[in-house]
PDB file of N, CA, C and O in Angstrom:
ATOM      1  N   MET A   1     -27.478   6.099  -4.100  1.00  0.00           N
ATOM      2  CA  MET A   1     -25.717   5.979  -4.093  1.00  0.00           C
ATOM      3  C   MET A   1     -25.003   7.608  -3.997  1.00  0.00           C
ATOM      4  O   MET A   1     -25.704   8.619  -3.961  1.00  0.00           O
ATOM      5  N   SER A   2     -23.972   7.623  -3.973  1.00  0.00           N
ATOM      6  CA  SER A   2     -23.464   8.716  -3.396  1.00  0.00           C
ATOM      7  C   SER A   2     -22.086   8.886  -4.081  1.00  0.00           C
ATOM      8  O   SER A   2     -21.880   8.079  -4.987  1.00  0.00           O
ATOM      9  N   ASN A   3     -21.208   9.685  -3.851  1.00  0.00           N
ATOM     10  CA  ASN A   3     -19.727  10.737  -4.317  1.00  0.00           C
ATOM     11  C   ASN A   3     -19.160  10.836  -2.624  1.00  0.00           C
ATOM     12  O   ASN A   3     -19.525  11.284  -1.538  1.00  0.00           O
ATOM     13  N   VAL A   4     -17.727   9.894  -3.412  1.00  0.00           N
ATOM     14  CA  VAL A   4     -16.970  10.692  -2.190  1.00  0.00           C
ATOM     15  C   VAL A   4     -15.600  10.560  -2.993  1.00  0.00           C
ATOM     16  O   VAL A   4     -15.230   9.646  -3.730  1.00  0.00           O
ATOM     17  N   ASN A   5     -14.831  11.970  -2.564  1.00  0.00           N
ATOM     18  CA  ASN A   5     -13.484  11.716  -3.209  1.00  0.00           C
ATOM     19  C   ASN A   5     -12.455  11.059  -2.698  1.00  0.00           C
ATOM     20  O   ASN A   5     -12.436  11.019  -1.468  1.00  0.00           O
ATOM     21  N   CYS A   6     -11.282  10.341  -3.468  1.00  0.00           N
ATOM     22  CA  CYS A   6     -10.437   9.897  -3.178  1.00  0.00           C
ATOM     23  C   CYS A   6      -9.757  11.249  -2.161  1.00  0.00           C
ATOM     24  O   CYS A   6     -10.018  12.449  -2.247  1.00  0.00           O
ATOM     25  N   THR A   7      -8.657  10.424  -1.047  1.00  0.00           N
ATOM     26  CA  THR A   7      -7.827  11.536  -0.520  1.00  0.00           C
ATOM     27  C   THR A   7      -6.646  11.415  -1.062  1.00  0.00           C
ATOM     28  O   THR A   7      -5.748  11.826  -0.328  1.00  0.00           O
ATOM     29  N   GLU A   8      -6.358  11.064  -1.926  1.00  0.00           N
ATOM     30  CA  GLU A   8      -5.060  10.817  -2.686  1.00  0.00           C
ATOM     31  C   GLU A   8      -5.018  11.645  -3.174  1.00  0.00           C
ATOM     32  O   GLU A   8      -4.632  12.740  -2.764  1.00  0.00           O
ATOM     33  N   CYS A   9      -5.608  11.210  -4.725  1.00  0.00           N
ATOM     34  CA  CYS A   9      -5.885  11.627  -5.883  1.00  0.00           C
ATOM     35  C   CYS A   9      -6.947  12.764  -6.304  1.00  0.00           C
ATOM     36  O   CYS A   9      -7.021  13.409  -7.350  1.00  0.00           O
ATOM     37  N   GLU A  10      -7.683  12.793  -5.233  1.00  0.00           N
ATOM     38  CA  GLU A  10      -8.917  13.841  -5.041  1.00  0.00           C
ATOM     39  C   GLU A  10     -10.221  12.953  -7.019  1.00  0.00           C
ATOM     40  O   GLU A  10     -11.095  13.413  -7.753  1.00  0.00           O
ATOM     41  N   ALA A  11      -9.566  11.801  -6.922  1.00  0.00           N
ATOM     42  CA  ALA A  11     -11.029  11.014  -7.782  1.00  0.00           C
ATOM     43  C   ALA A  11     -12.282  11.606  -7.107  1.00  0.00           C
ATOM     44  O   ALA A  11     -12.420  12.014  -5.953  1.00  0.00           O
ATOM     45  N   GLU A  12     -13.461  11.525  -8.479  1.00  0.00           N
ATOM     46  CA  GLU A  12     -14.296  11.028  -7.240  1.00  0.00           C
ATOM     47  C   GLU A  12     -15.051  10.318  -7.604  1.00  0.00           C
ATOM     48  O   GLU A  12     -15.420  10.530  -8.760  1.00  0.00           O
ATOM     49  N   ILE A  13     -15.766   8.984  -6.789  1.00  0.00           N
ATOM     50  CA  ILE A  13     -15.623   7.333  -6.817  1.00  0.00           C
ATOM     51  C   ILE A  13     -17.666   8.068  -6.429  1.00  0.00           C
ATOM     52  O   ILE A  13     -18.310   8.982  -5.916  1.00  0.00           O
ATOM     53  N   THR A  14     -17.738   7.099  -6.983  1.00  0.00           N
ATOM     54  CA  THR A  14     -19.132   6.235  -6.775  1.00  0.00           C
ATOM     55  C   THR A  14     -19.707   5.179  -5.910  1.00  0.00           C
ATOM     56  O   THR A  14     -20.047   4.039  -6.229  1.00  0.00           O
ATOM     57  N   LEU A  15     -19.753   5.736  -4.814  1.00  0.00           N
ATOM     58  CA  LEU A  15     -20.419   4.475  -3.508  1.00  0.00           C
ATOM     59  C   LEU A  15     -21.499   4.160  -4.035  1.00  0.00           C
ATOM     60  O   LEU A  15     -22.284   4.980  -4.510  1.00  0.00           O
ATOM     61  N   GLU A  16     -21.768   2.211  -4.001  1.00  0.00           N
ATOM     62  CA  GLU A  16     -22.695   1.555  -4.274  1.00  0.00           C
ATOM     63  C   GLU A  16     -24.022   1.538  -3.182  1.00  0.00           C
ATOM     64  O   GLU A  16     -24.045   1.544  -1.951  1.00  0.00           O
ATOM     65  N   ALA A  17     -24.761   1.521  -3.877  1.00  0.00           N
ATOM     66  CA  ALA A  17     -26.035   1.259  -2.765  1.00  0.00           C
ATOM     67  C   ALA A  17     -25.957  -0.206  -1.518  1.00  0.00           C
ATOM     68  O   ALA A  17     -26.901  -0.643  -0.859  1.00  0.00           O
ATOM     69  N   ASN A  18     -25.257  -0.445  -1.519  1.00  0.00           N
ATOM     70  CA  ASN A  18     -24.910  -1.310  -0.949  1.00  0.00           C
ATOM     71  C   ASN A  18     -24.190  -1.560   0.187  1.00  0.00           C
ATOM     72  O   ASN A  18     -24.323  -2.512   0.956  1.00  0.00           O
ATOM     73  N   THR A  19     -23.173  -0.353   0.266  1.00  0.00           N
ATOM     74  CA  THR A  19     -21.843  -0.075   0.635  1.00  0.00           C
ATOM     75  C   THR A  19     -21.841   0.475   2.222  1.00  0.00           C
ATOM     76  O   THR A  19     -22.274   1.481   2.783  1.00  0.00           O
ATOM     77  N   GLU A  20     -21.409  -0.249   2.473  1.00  0.00           N
ATOM     78  CA  GLU A  20     -21.262  -0.538   4.258  1.00  0.00           C
ATOM     79  C   GLU A  20     -20.036   0.273   5.333  1.00  0.00           C
ATOM     80  O   GLU A  20     -18.836   0.009   5.410  1.00  0.00           O
ATOM     81  N   VAL A  21     -20.667   1.114   5.942  1.00  0.00           N
ATOM     82  CA  VAL A  21     -19.850   1.654   6.735  1.00  0.00           C
ATOM     83  C   VAL A  21     -18.140   0.282   7.416  1.00  0.00           C
ATOM     84  O   VAL A  21     -18.138  -0.834   7.937  1.00  0.00           O
ATOM     85  N   GLY A  22     -17.058   1.224   7.004  1.00  0.00           N
ATOM     86  CA  GLY A  22     -15.775   0.326   7.554  1.00  0.00           C
ATOM     87  C   GLY A  22     -15.574  -1.272   6.664  1.00  0.00           C
ATOM     88  O   GLY A  22     -15.230  -2.416   6.960  1.00  0.00           O
ATOM     89  N   GLU A  23     -16.201  -0.227   4.928  1.00  0.00           N
ATOM     90  CA  GLU A  23     -15.819  -1.999   4.205  1.00  0.00           C
ATOM     91  C   GLU A  23     -14.650  -0.974   3.687  1.00  0.00           C
ATOM     92  O   GLU A  23     -14.417   0.178   4.055  1.00  0.00           O
ATOM     93  N   ILE A  24     -13.996  -1.789   2.708  1.00  0.00           N
ATOM     94  CA  ILE A  24     -12.290  -0.659   1.541  1.00  0.00           C
ATOM     95  C   ILE A  24     -13.074  -1.252  -0.039  1.00  0.00           C
ATOM     96  O   ILE A  24     -13.629  -2.141  -0.686  1.00  0.00           O
ATOM     97  N   ILE A  25     -12.510   0.193   0.076  1.00  0.00           N
ATOM     98  CA  ILE A  25     -12.632   0.073  -1.581  1.00  0.00           C
ATOM     99  C   ILE A  25     -11.241   0.748  -1.784  1.00  0.00           C
ATOM    100  O   ILE A  25     -10.458   1.431  -1.124  1.00  0.00           O
ATOM    101  N   VAL A  26     -11.363   0.038  -3.432  1.00  0.00           N
ATOM    102  CA  VAL A  26      -9.909   1.304  -3.751  1.00  0.00           C
ATOM    103  C   VAL A  26     -10.107   2.226  -4.877  1.00  0.00           C
ATOM    104  O   VAL A  26     -11.076   1.792  -5.499  1.00  0.00           O
ATOM    105  N   CYS A  27      -9.709   3.168  -5.376  1.00  0.00           N
ATOM    106  CA  CYS A  27      -9.926   3.679  -6.067  1.00  0.00           C
ATOM    107  C   CYS A  27      -9.486   3.411  -7.546  1.00  0.00           C
ATOM    108  O   CYS A  27      -8.343   3.245  -7.972  1.00  0.00           O
ATOM    109  N   PRO A  28     -10.749   3.410  -8.265  1.00  0.00           N
ATOM    110  CA  PRO A  28      -9.925   3.173  -9.127  1.00  0.00           C
ATOM    111  C   PRO A  28      -9.169   4.026 -10.259  1.00  0.00           C
ATOM    112  O   PRO A  28      -9.015   3.625 -11.413  1.00  0.00           O
ATOM    113  N   ASP A  29      -8.618   5.542  -9.648  1.00  0.00           N
ATOM    114  CA  ASP A  29      -7.875   6.683 -10.173  1.00  0.00           C
ATOM    115  C   ASP A  29      -6.298   5.688  -9.569  1.00  0.00           C
ATOM    116  O   ASP A  29      -5.446   5.052 -10.189  1.00  0.00           O
ATOM    117  N   CYS A  30      -6.479   5.943  -8.286  1.00  0.00           N
ATOM    118  CA  CYS A  30      -4.454   5.735  -8.142  1.00  0.00           C
ATOM    119  C   CYS A  30      -4.970   4.235  -7.702  1.00  0.00           C
ATOM    120  O   CYS A  30      -4.070   3.442  -7.980  1.00  0.00           O
ATOM    121  N   GLY A  31      -5.654   3.828  -7.346  1.00  0.00           N
ATOM    122  CA  GLY A  31      -5.365   2.531  -6.583  1.00  0.00           C
ATOM    123  C   GLY A  31      -5.155   2.290  -5.206  1.00  0.00           C
ATOM    124  O   GLY A  31      -4.770   1.185  -4.826  1.00  0.00           O
ATOM    125  N   VAL A  32      -5.333   3.055  -4.561  1.00  0.00           N
ATOM    126  CA  VAL A  32      -4.865   3.767  -3.102  1.00  0.00           C
ATOM    127  C   VAL A  32      -6.189   2.497  -2.399  1.00  0.00           C
ATOM    128  O   VAL A  32      -7.129   2.140  -3.110  1.00  0.00           O
ATOM    129  N   ASP A  33      -6.020   2.006  -1.039  1.00  0.00           N
ATOM    130  CA  ASP A  33      -7.413   1.413  -0.166  1.00  0.00           C
ATOM    131  C   ASP A  33      -7.925   2.518   0.595  1.00  0.00           C
ATOM    132  O   ASP A  33      -7.227   3.373   1.141  1.00  0.00           O
ATOM    133  N   LEU A  34      -9.560   2.441   0.607  1.00  0.00           N
ATOM    134  CA  LEU A  34      -9.746   3.796   1.231  1.00  0.00           C
ATOM    135  C   LEU A  34     -10.631   3.335   2.153  1.00  0.00           C
ATOM    136  O   LEU A  34     -10.757   2.392   1.371  1.00  0.00           O
ATOM    137  N   GLU A  35     -11.384   3.065   3.067  1.00  0.00           N
ATOM    138  CA  GLU A  35     -12.081   2.541   4.774  1.00  0.00           C
ATOM    139  C   GLU A  35     -13.020   3.325   4.284  1.00  0.00           C
ATOM    140  O   GLU A  35     -12.471   4.358   3.901  1.00  0.00           O
ATOM    141  N   ILE A  36     -14.558   3.374   4.036  1.00  0.00           N
ATOM    142  CA  ILE A  36     -15.637   3.568   4.403  1.00  0.00           C
ATOM    143  C   ILE A  36     -15.716   4.413   5.947  1.00  0.00           C
ATOM    144  O   ILE A  36     -15.625   3.531   6.800  1.00  0.00           O
ATOM    145  N   ILE A  37     -15.846   5.745   6.610  1.00  0.00           N
ATOM    146  CA  ILE A  37     -16.063   5.644   7.930  1.00  0.00           C
ATOM    147  C   ILE A  37     -17.461   6.752   8.248  1.00  0.00           C
ATOM    148  O   ILE A  37     -17.623   7.448   9.251  1.00  0.00           O
ATOM    149  N   SER A  38     -18.424   6.626   6.953  1.00  0.00           N
ATOM    150  CA  SER A  38     -19.396   7.847   6.647  1.00  0.00           C
ATOM    151  C   SER A  38     -20.568   7.467   6.007  1.00  0.00           C
ATOM    152  O   SER A  38     -20.068   7.467   4.882  1.00  0.00           O
ATOM    153  N   LEU A  39     -21.846   7.109   5.785  1.00  0.00           N
ATOM    154  CA  LEU A  39     -22.210   7.174   4.841  1.00  0.00           C
ATOM    155  C   LEU A  39     -23.209   8.302   4.773  1.00  0.00           C
ATOM    156  O   LEU A  39     -23.819   8.597   3.745  1.00  0.00           O
ATOM    157  N   ASN A  40     -23.338   8.919   5.944  1.00  0.00           N
ATOM    158  CA  ASN A  40     -24.575  10.150   5.601  1.00  0.00           C
ATOM    159  C   ASN A  40     -24.172  11.450   6.457  1.00  0.00           C
ATOM    160  O   ASN A  40     -24.726  11.786   7.504  1.00  0.00           O
ATOM    161  N   PRO A  41     -23.356  11.966   5.973  1.00  0.00           N
ATOM    162  CA  PRO A  41     -22.459  12.221   4.863  1.00  0.00           C
ATOM    163  C   PRO A  41     -21.327  10.806   4.375  1.00  0.00           C
ATOM    164  O   PRO A  41     -20.895   9.752   4.842  1.00  0.00           O
ATOM    165  N   ALA A  42     -21.248  11.558   3.265  1.00  0.00           N
ATOM    166  CA  ALA A  42     -20.816  10.078   2.845  1.00  0.00           C
ATOM    167  C   ALA A  42     -18.977  10.179   2.847  1.00  0.00           C
ATOM    168  O   ALA A  42     -18.538  10.937   1.983  1.00  0.00           O
ATOM    169  N   LYS A  43     -18.198   9.663   3.506  1.00  0.00           N
ATOM    170  CA  LYS A  43     -16.831   9.801   4.101  1.00  0.00           C
ATOM    171  C   LYS A  43     -15.896   8.735   3.791  1.00  0.00           C
ATOM    172  O   LYS A  43     -16.105   7.553   4.065  1.00  0.00           O
ATOM    173  N   VAL A  44     -14.846   9.186   3.206  1.00  0.00           N
ATOM    174  CA  VAL A  44     -13.783   7.876   3.178  1.00  0.00           C
ATOM    175  C   VAL A  44     -12.346   8.294   3.686  1.00  0.00           C
ATOM    176  O   VAL A  44     -12.102   9.479   3.463  1.00  0.00           O
ATOM    177  N   GLU A  45     -11.511   7.709   4.212  1.00  0.00           N
ATOM    178  CA  GLU A  45      -9.998   7.969   4.638  1.00  0.00           C
ATOM    179  C   GLU A  45      -9.387   6.635   4.124  1.00  0.00           C
ATOM    180  O   GLU A  45      -9.881   5.560   3.784  1.00  0.00           O
ATOM    181  N   LEU A  46      -8.040   7.154   4.205  1.00  0.00           N
ATOM    182  CA  LEU A  46      -7.254   6.029   3.921  1.00  0.00           C
ATOM    183  C   LEU A  46      -7.038   4.889   5.195  1.00  0.00           C
ATOM    184  O   LEU A  46      -6.650   5.231   6.312  1.00  0.00           O
ATOM    185  N   ALA A  47      -7.456   3.068   4.706  1.00  0.00           N
ATOM    186  CA  ALA A  47      -7.361   2.232   4.533  1.00  0.00           C
ATOM    187  C   ALA A  47      -6.011   2.007   5.799  1.00  0.00           C
ATOM    188  O   ALA A  47      -4.922   1.887   5.238  1.00  0.00           O
ATOM    189  N   PRO A  48      -5.950   1.957   6.891  1.00  0.00           N
ATOM    190  CA  PRO A  48      -5.242   1.235   7.839  1.00  0.00           C
ATOM    191  C   PRO A  48      -4.120   0.239   6.487  1.00  0.00           C
ATOM    192  O   PRO A  48      -4.564  -0.278   5.462  1.00  0.00           O
ATOM    193  N   MET A  49      -2.885   0.239   6.874  1.00  0.00           N
ATOM    194  CA  MET A  49      -2.116  -1.115   6.650  1.00  0.00           C
ATOM    195  C   MET A  49      -2.497  -1.959   7.647  1.00  0.00           C
ATOM    196  O   MET A  49      -2.787  -1.591   8.786  1.00  0.00           O
ATOM    197  N   GLU A  50      -2.506  -3.435   7.126  1.00  0.00           N
ATOM    198  CA  GLU A  50      -2.522  -4.400   7.199  1.00  0.00           C
ATOM    199  C   GLU A  50      -1.181  -4.734   8.055  1.00  0.00           C
ATOM    200  O   GLU A  50      -0.169  -4.374   7.452  1.00  0.00           O
ATOM    201  N   GLN A  51      -0.885  -5.451   9.558  1.00  0.00           N
ATOM    202  CA  GLN A  51       0.183  -5.324  10.047  1.00  0.00           C
ATOM    203  C   GLN A  51      -0.021  -6.876   9.569  1.00  0.00           C
ATOM    204  O   GLN A  51      -0.994  -7.623   9.676  1.00  0.00           O
ATOM    205  N   GLU A  52       1.586  -7.115   8.867  1.00  0.00           N
ATOM    206  CA  GLU A  52       2.026  -8.051   8.586  1.00  0.00           C
ATOM    207  C   GLU A  52       2.076  -9.640   9.772  1.00  0.00           C
ATOM    208  O   GLU A  52       1.698  -9.039  10.777  1.00  0.00           O
ATOM    209  N   ASP A  53       2.153 -10.224   9.969  1.00  0.00           N
ATOM    210  CA  ASP A  53       2.404 -11.152  11.519  1.00  0.00           C
ATOM    211  C   ASP A  53       3.489 -12.349  10.680  1.00  0.00           C
ATOM    212  O   ASP A  53       3.140 -13.225   9.888  1.00  0.00           O
ATOM    213  N   TRP A  54       4.811 -12.042  11.143  1.00  0.00           N
ATOM    214  CA  TRP A  54       5.844 -12.909  10.306  1.00  0.00           C
ATOM    215  C   TRP A  54       5.959 -14.155  11.237  1.00  0.00           C
ATOM    216  O   TRP A  54       7.035 -14.733  11.089  1.00  0.00           O
ATOM    217  N   GLY A  55       5.188 -14.676  12.091  1.00  0.00           N
ATOM    218  CA  GLY A  55       4.917 -16.144  12.755  1.00  0.00           C
ATOM    219  C   GLY A  55       5.729 -15.787  14.525  1.00  0.00           C
ATOM    220  O   GLY A  55       6.406 -16.597  15.159  1.00  0.00           O
ATOM    221  N   GLU A  56       5.418 -14.537  14.903  1.00  0.00           N
ATOM    222  CA  GLU A  56       5.930 -14.086  15.976  1.00  0.00           C
ATOM    223  C   GLU A  56       4.771 -14.206  16.528  1.00  0.00           C
ATOM    224  O   GLU A  56       4.613 -13.889  17.707  1.00  0.00           O
TER     225      GLU A  56
END
């Protein structure tokens, strides 16, 4: 397991042992979605906002 800091509120988040690159996690403090971009070293960035498809 490793720890990362939220890019929004700097809260420390513990990553589970089975965490994978590309996985989306939620900060337990501020609720923002974070994407895991690296495991060694562990790094996260804000997850891209999903584009809504309004039937276009």
